[in-house]
Each structure stands twice: as structure tokens, then as C-alpha cells.
C-alpha positions in Angstrom: -13.8 -48.9 172.4 -10.8 -48.8 174.8 -12.0 -52.0 176.4 -12.2 -53.8 173.0 -8.7 -52.7 172.1 -7.4 -53.9 175.5 -9.2 -57.2 175.0 -7.9 -57.6 171.5 -4.3 -56.8 172.6 -4.6 -59.4 175.4 -6.0 -62.0 173.1 -3.3 -61.3 170.5 -0.5 -61.6 173.1 -1.9 -64.9 174.4 -2.2 -66.2 170.8 1.4 -65.1 169.9 2.7 -66.4 173.1 1.3 -69.8 172.3 2.9 -69.7 168.9 6.3 -68.9 170.4 6.0 -71.7 172.9 5.2 -74.1 170.2 8.2 -73.0 168.1 10.5 -73.3 171.1 9.2 -76.8 171.9 10.1 -78.1 168.4 13.7 -79.5 168.2 16.1 -78.1 165.6 16.5 -80.0 162.4 19.8 -81.8 161.9 22.5 -80.0 159.9 24.1 -81.5 156.9 27.6 -82.6 157.7 30.3 -80.6 155.8 34.1 -80.6 155.5 34.2 -77.7 158.0 32.7 -79.8 160.9 35.1 -80.7 163.7 34.7 -83.3 166.4 34.3 -81.9 169.9 36.6 -84.3 171.6 39.2 -85.1 168.9 39.4 -81.7 167.3 39.7 -83.3 163.9 37.6 -83.0 160.7 34.7 -85.5 160.8 35.4 -86.7 157.3 38.8 -88.0 158.4 37.2 -90.8 160.4 35.0 -93.8 159.3 31.8 -94.9 161.0 28.7 -93.1 162.2 28.8 -89.5 163.5 26.7 -87.4 165.8 25.5 -83.9 166.4 23.8 -82.4 169.5 21.8 -79.2 169.7 21.7 -77.4 173.1 19.7 -74.3 173.9 22.8 -72.6 175.4 24.9 -73.2 172.3 24.6 -71.3 169.0 25.8 -74.1 166.7 25.4 -77.9 166.9 28.2 -79.8 168.6 29.8 -82.4 166.3 31.2 -85.8 167.2 33.5 -88.2 165.3 31.7 -91.2 166.8 28.3 -92.0 168.2 30.0 -93.3 171.4 31.3 -89.7 171.9 27.9 -88.3 171.2 26.3 -90.4 173.9 29.2 -89.6 176.3 28.4 -85.9 175.9 24.9 -86.6 177.5 26.5 -88.4 180.4 29.4 -86.1 181.3 28.6 -83.7 184.2 30.4 -80.7 182.7 28.6 -80.7 179.4 25.4 -78.6 178.8 22.2 -80.3 180.0 19.8 -78.2 178.0 19.9 -80.6 175.1 17.2 -80.0 172.4 18.1 -82.7 169.9 20.6 -85.5 169.4 21.1 -86.8 165.9 23.2 -89.8 164.9 24.1 -91.3 161.5 21.5 -93.8 160.4 23.8 -96.6 159.3 21.0 -98.5 157.6 20.9 -95.6 155.1 24.6 -95.0 154.9 26.5 -95.5 151.6 29.2 -97.4 153.5 31.1 -97.6 156.8 33.8 -95.3 155.4 31.2 -92.8 154.2 28.3 -92.8 156.7 26.4 -90.0 154.8 26.1 -86.3 155.3 22.4 -86.0 155.8 20.9 -89.4 156.8 20.3 -88.5 160.5 18.0 -90.2 163.0 17.1 -88.8 166.4 19.2 -90.8 168.9 16.4 -91.3 171.4 14.3 -93.0 168.7 17.2 -95.0 167.3 18.3 -98.6 167.9 22.0 -99.2 168.6 24.2 -102.2 168.0 26.8 -102.4 170.8 29.6 -104.9 171.3 30.1 -105.5 167.6 33.4 -105.9 165.7 32.9 -102.5 164.1 35.2 -99.7 165.3 34.2 -96.1 165.5 35.8 -92.9 164.2 38.7 -92.9 166.7 39.2 -96.7 166.5 37.2 -97.5 169.7 34.2 -99.7 170.1 31.1 -98.0 168.7 27.4 -97.8 169.3 26.1 -98.2 165.7 22.7 -96.5 165.2 19.8 -97.6 163.0 16.3 -96.3 162.5 15.1 -99.7 161.3 15.2 -102.9 163.4 15.7 -105.2 160.3 18.8 -103.2 159.3 20.2 -103.4 162.9 19.5 -107.2 162.9 21.3 -107.6 159.6 24.3 -105.7 161.0 24.4 -107.9 164.1 24.3 -111.0 161.8 27.3 -109.7 160.0 29.3 -108.1 162.8 28.1 -109.5 166.1 26.8 -107.4 169.0 23.4 -106.8 170.4 20.6 -104.3 169.9 19.7 -101.8 172.6 17.8 -98.5 172.8 19.4 -95.1 173.6 18.5 -95.5 177.3 19.9 -99.0 177.4 23.4 -98.2 176.2 25.5 -99.0 179.3 27.4 -96.1 180.9 30.6 -98.1 181.2 30.4 -99.1 177.5 30.4 -95.4 176.6 32.7 -93.9 179.4 35.3 -96.7 179.8 38.6 -96.1 178.2 38.3 -99.2 176.0 34.5 -99.5 175.7 34.9 -103.2 175.2 34.0 -104.1 178.8 30.3 -103.9 178.1 28.3 -104.6 181.2 25.4 -107.0 180.9 24.6 -107.1 184.6 21.5 -105.7 186.1 23.5 -103.7 188.7 25.0 -101.4 186.0 22.5 -98.7 187.0 20.7 -96.2 184.9 22.5 -95.8 181.6 21.6 -92.1 181.4 22.6 -91.2 185.0 25.6 -88.9 185.1 28.7 -90.0 187.0 28.6 -89.6 190.8 24.9 -89.9 191.2 
């Protein structure tokens, strides 16, 4: 009887351990943007800025980190002093946005699955060049037709497009290096 109880307890702990691992592996769902959400780098209310927004979840942080622009969202992933235990990165899906001025409170797409238009005439939340996200290629192509730019994936957004002070000096050369590599690597 004692052997059965021990075997049952061991089986239960393995089963529950598997459930906990599965739960931990699933990324958090995006939060709905509210009037209380403040941009990490500008310290201002997100609703005060036009254009797409972003939110990042990190295991070491209790709440999501909010961004007034997608360019700032991507920069967070490149900067060496920011947390690297990122669980999910969500950006406004501008193909589903009501307008540029009102990008939507809950139309998020996982950034690593999105397409981005870079080098367009559209300016982001703080007036800088923006990486405009879309979940649908046709919507991204339509945006390019109206605003210029080119379509890239998350990993193809050039570091200097995100981290330069003006963002406009987009690199198209092959020697730009890995877009995701942090500075000084």
C-alpha cells in the first residue's frame, strides 16, 4: 500500500510539473491599452501620440512595458541594459487600426510574427520614423503604395533604423549585421 501511495505521489508530481511547464511556456496575452498606460522612454500617456504602439512582457517584470512607438518597442529588445527575459512583444496591427491617430486599444499582433513597413513617410508617436506593423501582407503592401517604404520582418528591421537618433538613415547594405544583435557585440 505504501509503495502504491509513493508511486501515485510521484506520478502526480510529474503530471503537475508538466502542466506548470506548459503554462510557463505560453506567452502572456496582450493587455488592452488604457488611458493609464505610460510610454517607457517618453514618460507620457500613450493616447497623446498618434501611430502604432507596443507592449513587452518580461518574466522579471510584473506589468507589461508600454511604448509610444513601435520603433521604441524594437529598441527595447536591442538595448543591453533592458531585460532579456522577454516572453512576448505585441505591436498595434495597423491593418486593423481605426486610423493613424487612433491605432486601437486591442488590435495587437505578436511582433515576431508581424510584417513591418520601414522608411515610409509615416511618423511615429514621438515624431520620428516608424516601423509600421501589420499582420497581413496585403495591408502592408497597400500602406507602402500610399506612404512609400519597404516591408521587412521583425528580424530584418535594421539596428541603425531603430537606434539612430533620426531613424531615417536606413541601411540597405549587407554589412549592417544582425538586426537583433545588441550593441557592442
